[in-house]
BANU-367269 format. One record per residue (C-alpha): residue number from 0; residue in one letter; x, y, z; chain. Coordinates in steps of 0.5 Angstrom, whole numbers, m for minus. Each point is the difference from the previous one (the first is absolute). Layout:
// residues N
<atom n="NUM" res="A" px="X" py="Y" pz="Z" chain="A"/>
...
END
This chain:
// residues 266
<atom n="0" res="M" px="m71" py="m371" pz="159" chain="A"/>
<atom n="1" res="I" px="5" py="5" pz="m3" chain="A"/>
<atom n="2" res="F" px="1" py="8" pz="m1" chain="A"/>
<atom n="3" res="P" px="m3" py="2" pz="m6" chain="A"/>
<atom n="4" res="R" px="6" py="1" pz="m4" chain="A"/>
<atom n="5" res="F" px="0" py="8" pz="m1" chain="A"/>
<atom n="6" res="I" px="0" py="1" pz="7" chain="A"/>
<atom n="7" res="E" px="6" py="m5" pz="1" chain="A"/>
<atom n="8" res="K" px="4" py="3" pz="m5" chain="A"/>
<atom n="9" res="G" px="m2" py="7" pz="4" chain="A"/>
<atom n="10" res="L" px="3" py="m3" pz="6" chain="A"/>
<atom n="11" res="I" px="7" py="m3" pz="m2" chain="A"/>
<atom n="12" res="F" px="2" py="5" pz="m7" chain="A"/>
<atom n="13" res="H" px="m1" py="8" pz="0" chain="A"/>
<atom n="14" res="P" px="2" py="2" pz="m6" chain="A"/>
<atom n="15" res="D" px="1" py="7" pz="m2" chain="A"/>
<atom n="16" res="K" px="m1" py="1" pz="m7" chain="A"/>
<atom n="17" res="S" px="3" py="8" pz="0" chain="A"/>
<atom n="18" res="K" px="6" py="0" pz="m5" chain="A"/>
<atom n="19" res="G" px="3" py="6" pz="4" chain="A"/>
<atom n="20" res="I" px="6" py="5" pz="m3" chain="A"/>
<atom n="21" res="A" px="5" py="m3" pz="4" chain="A"/>
<atom n="22" res="T" px="5" py="m4" pz="m4" chain="A"/>
<atom n="23" res="P" px="8" py="m2" pz="2" chain="A"/>
<atom n="24" res="D" px="2" py="5" pz="m5" chain="A"/>
<atom n="25" res="V" px="m2" py="6" pz="5" chain="A"/>
<atom n="26" res="Y" px="6" py="m3" pz="4" chain="A"/>
<atom n="27" res="G" px="4" py="0" pz="m6" chain="A"/>
<atom n="28" res="I" px="0" py="m7" pz="0" chain="A"/>
<atom n="29" res="K" px="m1" py="m3" pz="m7" chain="A"/>
<atom n="30" res="Y" px="m5" py="m6" pz="m1" chain="A"/>
<atom n="31" res="D" px="m3" py="m4" pz="m5" chain="A"/>
<atom n="32" res="D" px="m8" py="1" pz="m1" chain="A"/>
<atom n="33" res="V" px="m2" py="m7" pz="m1" chain="A"/>
<atom n="34" res="T" px="m7" py="m3" pz="m2" chain="A"/>
<atom n="35" res="F" px="0" py="m7" pz="m1" chain="A"/>
<atom n="36" res="Q" px="m5" py="m5" pz="m1" chain="A"/>
<atom n="37" res="T" px="m3" py="m6" pz="5" chain="A"/>
<atom n="38" res="E" px="m2" py="m7" pz="m4" chain="A"/>
<atom n="39" res="D" px="m7" py="2" pz="1" chain="A"/>
<atom n="40" res="G" px="1" py="6" pz="m4" chain="A"/>
<atom n="41" res="L" px="1" py="6" pz="4" chain="A"/>
<atom n="42" res="N" px="4" py="6" pz="0" chain="A"/>
<atom n="43" res="L" px="4" py="1" pz="7" chain="A"/>
<atom n="44" res="H" px="4" py="6" pz="1" chain="A"/>
<atom n="45" res="G" px="7" py="0" pz="4" chain="A"/>
<atom n="46" res="W" px="7" py="4" pz="0" chain="A"/>
<atom n="47" res="F" px="7" py="m3" pz="m1" chain="A"/>
<atom n="48" res="V" px="5" py="4" pz="3" chain="A"/>
<atom n="49" res="S" px="8" py="m2" pz="m1" chain="A"/>
<atom n="50" res="G" px="4" py="0" pz="6" chain="A"/>
<atom n="51" res="K" px="4" py="6" pz="2" chain="A"/>
<atom n="52" res="K" px="7" py="m1" pz="m3" chain="A"/>
<atom n="53" res="S" px="6" py="0" pz="5" chain="A"/>
<atom n="54" res="S" px="4" py="m3" pz="m5" chain="A"/>
<atom n="55" res="P" px="1" py="m3" pz="m7" chain="A"/>
<atom n="56" res="D" px="m2" py="m7" pz="m1" chain="A"/>
<atom n="57" res="A" px="6" py="m4" pz="m3" chain="A"/>
<atom n="58" res="D" px="0" py="m5" pz="m6" chain="A"/>
<atom n="59" res="L" px="m7" py="1" pz="m1" chain="A"/>
<atom n="60" res="P" px="m4" py="2" pz="m8" chain="A"/>
<atom n="61" res="A" px="m2" py="7" pz="0" chain="A"/>
<atom n="62" res="G" px="m6" py="2" pz="3" chain="A"/>
<atom n="63" res="R" px="0" py="m6" pz="5" chain="A"/>
<atom n="64" res="T" px="1" py="1" pz="8" chain="A"/>
<atom n="65" res="D" px="1" py="m7" pz="3" chain="A"/>
<atom n="66" res="R" px="m3" py="3" pz="8" chain="A"/>
<atom n="67" res="H" px="m5" py="m3" pz="2" chain="A"/>
<atom n="68" res="T" px="m8" py="1" pz="m1" chain="A"/>
<atom n="69" res="L" px="m6" py="1" pz="5" chain="A"/>
<atom n="70" res="L" px="m7" py="m2" pz="m3" chain="A"/>
<atom n="71" res="W" px="m3" py="4" pz="5" chain="A"/>
<atom n="72" res="F" px="m8" py="m2" pz="2" chain="A"/>
<atom n="73" res="H" px="m3" py="6" pz="4" chain="A"/>
<atom n="74" res="G" px="m5" py="m1" pz="6" chain="A"/>
<atom n="75" res="N" px="m8" py="0" pz="m1" chain="A"/>
<atom n="76" res="A" px="m1" py="8" pz="0" chain="A"/>
<atom n="77" res="G" px="1" py="6" pz="m5" chain="A"/>
<atom n="78" res="N" px="5" py="m1" pz="m6" chain="A"/>
<atom n="79" res="I" px="7" py="0" pz="m2" chain="A"/>
<atom n="80" res="N" px="0" py="8" pz="1" chain="A"/>
<atom n="81" res="H" px="m1" py="m1" pz="7" chain="A"/>
<atom n="82" res="R" px="7" py="m4" pz="1" chain="A"/>
<atom n="83" res="L" px="4" py="6" pz="m4" chain="A"/>
<atom n="84" res="D" px="3" py="2" pz="6" chain="A"/>
<atom n="85" res="N" px="2" py="m7" pz="2" chain="A"/>
<atom n="86" res="L" px="3" py="m1" pz="m7" chain="A"/>
<atom n="87" res="K" px="4" py="6" pz="0" chain="A"/>
<atom n="88" res="M" px="3" py="m3" pz="7" chain="A"/>
<atom n="89" res="I" px="2" py="m6" pz="m3" chain="A"/>
<atom n="90" res="Y" px="3" py="3" pz="m6" chain="A"/>
<atom n="91" res="E" px="4" py="4" pz="4" chain="A"/>
<atom n="92" res="R" px="3" py="m5" pz="5" chain="A"/>
<atom n="93" res="V" px="m1" py="m7" pz="m3" chain="A"/>
<atom n="94" res="P" px="3" py="m2" pz="m7" chain="A"/>
<atom n="95" res="V" px="m5" py="m3" pz="m3" chain="A"/>
<atom n="96" res="N" px="m5" py="0" pz="m6" chain="A"/>
<atom n="97" res="V" px="m7" py="1" pz="2" chain="A"/>
<atom n="98" res="F" px="m6" py="m2" pz="m4" chain="A"/>
<atom n="99" res="I" px="m7" py="2" pz="4" chain="A"/>
<atom n="100" res="I" px="m7" py="m2" pz="m3" chain="A"/>
<atom n="101" res="D" px="m6" py="2" pz="1" chain="A"/>
<atom n="102" res="Y" px="m5" py="m6" pz="1" chain="A"/>
<atom n="103" res="R" px="m6" py="0" pz="m5" chain="A"/>
<atom n="104" res="Q" px="m6" py="6" pz="2" chain="A"/>
<atom n="105" res="Y" px="7" py="3" pz="4" chain="A"/>
<atom n="106" res="G" px="2" py="7" pz="m3" chain="A"/>
<atom n="107" res="R" px="0" py="0" pz="m8" chain="A"/>
<atom n="108" res="S" px="m1" py="m8" pz="0" chain="A"/>
<atom n="109" res="E" px="m6" py="m3" pz="m3" chain="A"/>
<atom n="110" res="G" px="m5" py="m5" pz="3" chain="A"/>
<atom n="111" res="K" px="m3" py="m2" pz="7" chain="A"/>
<atom n="112" res="V" px="4" py="m3" pz="5" chain="A"/>
<atom n="113" res="S" px="0" py="m6" pz="3" chain="A"/>
<atom n="114" res="E" px="5" py="m5" pz="3" chain="A"/>
<atom n="115" res="E" px="1" py="m5" pz="m6" chain="A"/>
<atom n="116" res="G" px="0" py="7" pz="m4" chain="A"/>
<atom n="117" res="T" px="6" py="2" pz="4" chain="A"/>
<atom n="118" res="Y" px="4" py="m7" pz="m1" chain="A"/>
<atom n="119" res="L" px="m1" py="2" pz="m8" chain="A"/>
<atom n="120" res="D" px="2" py="7" pz="1" chain="A"/>
<atom n="121" res="A" px="7" py="m3" pz="3" chain="A"/>
<atom n="122" res="R" px="1" py="m5" pz="m5" chain="A"/>
<atom n="123" res="A" px="m1" py="6" pz="m5" chain="A"/>
<atom n="124" res="A" px="5" py="5" pz="3" chain="A"/>
<atom n="125" res="L" px="5" py="m6" pz="1" chain="A"/>
<atom n="126" res="A" px="m1" py="m2" pz="m8" chain="A"/>
<atom n="127" res="Y" px="1" py="7" pz="m1" chain="A"/>
<atom n="128" res="L" px="7" py="0" pz="4" chain="A"/>
<atom n="129" res="H" px="2" py="m6" pz="m4" chain="A"/>
<atom n="130" res="S" px="m1" py="4" pz="m7" chain="A"/>
<atom n="131" res="R" px="5" py="6" pz="2" chain="A"/>
<atom n="132" res="K" px="7" py="m2" pz="m2" chain="A"/>
<atom n="133" res="D" px="3" py="6" pz="4" chain="A"/>
<atom n="134" res="I" px="0" py="m5" pz="6" chain="A"/>
<atom n="135" res="N" px="2" py="m6" pz="3" chain="A"/>
<atom n="136" res="Q" px="m5" py="m5" pz="0" chain="A"/>
<atom n="137" res="E" px="3" py="m3" pz="6" chain="A"/>
<atom n="138" res="K" px="0" py="5" pz="5" chain="A"/>
<atom n="139" res="I" px="m8" py="1" pz="0" chain="A"/>
<atom n="140" res="I" px="m2" py="1" pz="8" chain="A"/>
<atom n="141" res="F" px="m7" py="m1" pz="2" chain="A"/>
<atom n="142" res="F" px="m1" py="6" pz="4" chain="A"/>
<atom n="143" res="G" px="m8" py="0" pz="3" chain="A"/>
<atom n="144" res="R" px="m3" py="5" pz="6" chain="A"/>
<atom n="145" res="S" px="m6" py="m2" pz="3" chain="A"/>
<atom n="146" res="L" px="m5" py="m2" pz="m4" chain="A"/>
<atom n="147" res="G" px="6" py="m1" pz="m5" chain="A"/>
<atom n="148" res="S" px="4" py="m5" pz="4" chain="A"/>
<atom n="149" res="A" px="m6" py="m5" pz="m2" chain="A"/>
<atom n="150" res="V" px="1" py="2" pz="m7" chain="A"/>
<atom n="151" res="A" px="7" py="m1" pz="0" chain="A"/>
<atom n="152" res="V" px="0" py="m7" pz="4" chain="A"/>
<atom n="153" res="H" px="m5" py="m2" pz="m5" chain="A"/>
<atom n="154" res="L" px="4" py="2" pz="m6" chain="A"/>
<atom n="155" res="A" px="6" py="m3" pz="4" chain="A"/>
<atom n="156" res="L" px="m3" py="m7" pz="0" chain="A"/>
<atom n="157" res="E" px="m2" py="0" pz="m8" chain="A"/>
<atom n="158" res="E" px="6" py="4" pz="m3" chain="A"/>
<atom n="159" res="Q" px="8" py="0" pz="1" chain="A"/>
<atom n="160" res="C" px="3" py="6" pz="4" chain="A"/>
<atom n="161" res="R" px="6" py="1" pz="4" chain="A"/>
<atom n="162" res="A" px="m3" py="2" pz="6" chain="A"/>
<atom n="163" res="L" px="m5" py="2" pz="4" chain="A"/>
<atom n="164" res="I" px="m1" py="7" pz="5" chain="A"/>
<atom n="165" res="L" px="m7" py="0" pz="3" chain="A"/>
<atom n="166" res="E" px="m2" py="7" pz="5" chain="A"/>
<atom n="167" res="T" px="m5" py="m1" pz="5" chain="A"/>
<atom n="168" res="P" px="m3" py="m6" pz="m3" chain="A"/>
<atom n="169" res="F" px="m6" py="m4" pz="3" chain="A"/>
<atom n="170" res="T" px="m1" py="m7" pz="0" chain="A"/>
<atom n="171" res="S" px="m7" py="m1" pz="m4" chain="A"/>
<atom n="172" res="I" px="m6" py="5" pz="m1" chain="A"/>
<atom n="173" res="L" px="m4" py="m5" pz="5" chain="A"/>
<atom n="174" res="E" px="5" py="2" pz="6" chain="A"/>
<atom n="175" res="M" px="m1" py="7" pz="m2" chain="A"/>
<atom n="176" res="G" px="m7" py="m1" pz="0" chain="A"/>
<atom n="177" res="K" px="0" py="m4" pz="7" chain="A"/>
<atom n="178" res="K" px="4" py="6" pz="3" chain="A"/>
<atom n="179" res="L" px="m4" py="5" pz="m3" chain="A"/>
<atom n="180" res="Y" px="m7" py="m2" pz="0" chain="A"/>
<atom n="181" res="P" px="0" py="m5" pz="6" chain="A"/>
<atom n="182" res="Y" px="m8" py="0" pz="1" chain="A"/>
<atom n="183" res="L" px="m1" py="m3" pz="m7" chain="A"/>
<atom n="184" res="P" px="1" py="m7" pz="m3" chain="A"/>
<atom n="185" res="V" px="5" py="2" pz="m5" chain="A"/>
<atom n="186" res="R" px="2" py="m7" pz="m1" chain="A"/>
<atom n="187" res="L" px="m7" py="m1" pz="m4" chain="A"/>
<atom n="188" res="L" px="0" py="7" pz="m2" chain="A"/>
<atom n="189" res="L" px="6" py="1" pz="m5" chain="A"/>
<atom n="190" res="K" px="2" py="m2" pz="m6" chain="A"/>
<atom n="191" res="T" px="6" py="3" pz="m1" chain="A"/>
<atom n="192" res="K" px="6" py="m3" pz="3" chain="A"/>
<atom n="193" res="Y" px="7" py="3" pz="m1" chain="A"/>
<atom n="194" res="D" px="3" py="m6" pz="4" chain="A"/>
<atom n="195" res="S" px="7" py="2" pz="1" chain="A"/>
<atom n="196" res="L" px="2" py="m5" pz="6" chain="A"/>
<atom n="197" res="S" px="m2" py="m6" pz="m4" chain="A"/>
<atom n="198" res="K" px="4" py="2" pz="m6" chain="A"/>
<atom n="199" res="I" px="6" py="2" pz="3" chain="A"/>
<atom n="200" res="R" px="3" py="m6" pz="2" chain="A"/>
<atom n="201" res="N" px="1" py="m2" pz="m7" chain="A"/>
<atom n="202" res="I" px="4" py="6" pz="m3" chain="A"/>
<atom n="203" res="K" px="7" py="m2" pz="0" chain="A"/>
<atom n="204" res="V" px="3" py="7" pz="m1" chain="A"/>
<atom n="205" res="P" px="3" py="5" pz="5" chain="A"/>
<atom n="206" res="I" px="m5" py="3" pz="4" chain="A"/>
<atom n="207" res="L" px="1" py="8" pz="4" chain="A"/>
<atom n="208" res="I" px="m7" py="1" pz="4" chain="A"/>
<atom n="209" res="M" px="m1" py="7" pz="3" chain="A"/>
<atom n="210" res="H" px="m5" py="2" pz="5" chain="A"/>
<atom n="211" res="G" px="m1" py="6" pz="5" chain="A"/>
<atom n="212" res="D" px="m1" py="m2" pz="7" chain="A"/>
<atom n="213" res="K" px="m5" py="5" pz="1" chain="A"/>
<atom n="214" res="D" px="m4" py="m2" pz="m6" chain="A"/>
<atom n="215" res="K" px="m8" py="0" pz="2" chain="A"/>
<atom n="216" res="L" px="m3" py="m2" pz="m6" chain="A"/>
<atom n="217" res="V" px="4" py="m6" pz="m2" chain="A"/>
<atom n="218" res="P" px="3" py="m3" pz="7" chain="A"/>
<atom n="219" res="F" px="7" py="m1" pz="0" chain="A"/>
<atom n="220" res="E" px="m1" py="m8" pz="2" chain="A"/>
<atom n="221" res="H" px="m2" py="m1" pz="m8" chain="A"/>
<atom n="222" res="G" px="7" py="2" pz="m2" chain="A"/>
<atom n="223" res="K" px="3" py="m4" pz="5" chain="A"/>
<atom n="224" res="R" px="m4" py="m6" pz="m2" chain="A"/>
<atom n="225" res="L" px="1" py="1" pz="m7" chain="A"/>
<atom n="226" res="Y" px="7" py="0" pz="2" chain="A"/>
<atom n="227" res="D" px="1" py="m6" pz="5" chain="A"/>
<atom n="228" res="M" px="m4" py="m4" pz="m6" chain="A"/>
<atom n="229" res="A" px="5" py="3" pz="m6" chain="A"/>
<atom n="230" res="N" px="6" py="m5" pz="m3" chain="A"/>
<atom n="231" res="E" px="7" py="2" pz="1" chain="A"/>
<atom n="232" res="P" px="3" py="4" pz="m1" chain="A"/>
<atom n="233" res="K" px="m4" py="6" pz="3" chain="A"/>
<atom n="234" res="E" px="0" py="6" pz="4" chain="A"/>
<atom n="235" res="F" px="m4" py="4" pz="5" chain="A"/>
<atom n="236" res="Y" px="0" py="7" pz="1" chain="A"/>
<atom n="237" res="T" px="m4" py="4" pz="5" chain="A"/>
<atom n="238" res="I" px="m1" py="7" pz="m1" chain="A"/>
<atom n="239" res="P" px="0" py="3" pz="7" chain="A"/>
<atom n="240" res="G" px="m6" py="5" pz="1" chain="A"/>
<atom n="241" res="A" px="m3" py="m1" pz="m7" chain="A"/>
<atom n="242" res="G" px="m7" py="m1" pz="m1" chain="A"/>
<atom n="243" res="H" px="m3" py="m2" pz="m7" chain="A"/>
<atom n="244" res="N" px="1" py="5" pz="m5" chain="A"/>
<atom n="245" res="D" px="6" py="4" pz="3" chain="A"/>
<atom n="246" res="T" px="5" py="m5" pz="0" chain="A"/>
<atom n="247" res="H" px="4" py="4" pz="m5" chain="A"/>
<atom n="248" res="I" px="0" py="6" pz="4" chain="A"/>
<atom n="249" res="V" px="1" py="m3" pz="6" chain="A"/>
<atom n="250" res="G" px="5" py="m5" pz="m1" chain="A"/>
<atom n="251" res="G" px="4" py="5" pz="m3" chain="A"/>
<atom n="252" res="E" px="7" py="m1" pz="m3" chain="A"/>
<atom n="253" res="E" px="1" py="m7" pz="4" chain="A"/>
<atom n="254" res="Y" px="m7" py="m2" pz="m4" chain="A"/>
<atom n="255" res="F" px="4" py="1" pz="m6" chain="A"/>
<atom n="256" res="E" px="6" py="m3" pz="2" chain="A"/>
<atom n="257" res="V" px="m3" py="m7" pz="1" chain="A"/>
<atom n="258" res="I" px="m3" py="0" pz="m6" chain="A"/>
<atom n="259" res="K" px="7" py="3" pz="m3" chain="A"/>
<atom n="260" res="N" px="4" py="m6" pz="3" chain="A"/>
<atom n="261" res="F" px="m5" py="m5" pz="m1" chain="A"/>
<atom n="262" res="V" px="0" py="1" pz="m8" chain="A"/>
<atom n="263" res="N" px="8" py="1" pz="0" chain="A"/>
<atom n="264" res="K" px="0" py="m8" pz="4" chain="A"/>
<atom n="265" res="L" px="m4" py="m3" pz="m6" chain="A"/>
END
């Protein structure tokens, strides 16, 4: 017995197709409105934001920046419009480029979402970054939050990156299912895996894991277990008092300093 696929997807994915009216330029942030294509022919949408300039980059070709680039995979609900305030905070506090994308079925992206689909979407997003001549290809960091942490881990297993940042990550959908539906035989019912715990041991890049100690959705222990399984060099940052969706707010300036310092040490 397994869940019908539409029920399983409804439990895991909560895409919002509303396009919204807010874009980074409402905060005076210049951005590229990007459409890119997946291997299976879908058009996906994202925003590319060049890092805030603090000083000129020396000895680089015109139009080129040597700062790191975050490839950002968001959580299971909403779309990139719902991350605009967080994007603004990163832009103002961390000197990195950011490419944030919507998975298939989210926002302005085409298609129907699935685990395998999100992996294809991640590869397509990275391929888009590789097509840009204005970034340093050796300085791409995969940044995943919640569901996006599993997408980032899988991509890091398949593709090269400079580092991996995981925020409020879970070990696997199976373990999440056991927590959320303790009276159901979820091992028999679920086909979706997102098994980061079995994958992270094979990743050989610097890793930063961040988790709120008041997270009522994804247990704090999930982040710690992933950290324990990860290879060195690795860092774990407890965000005091933070739940699942307010990490960047409750964490305050220290939260952004942790990210900034991690990036600066690469």
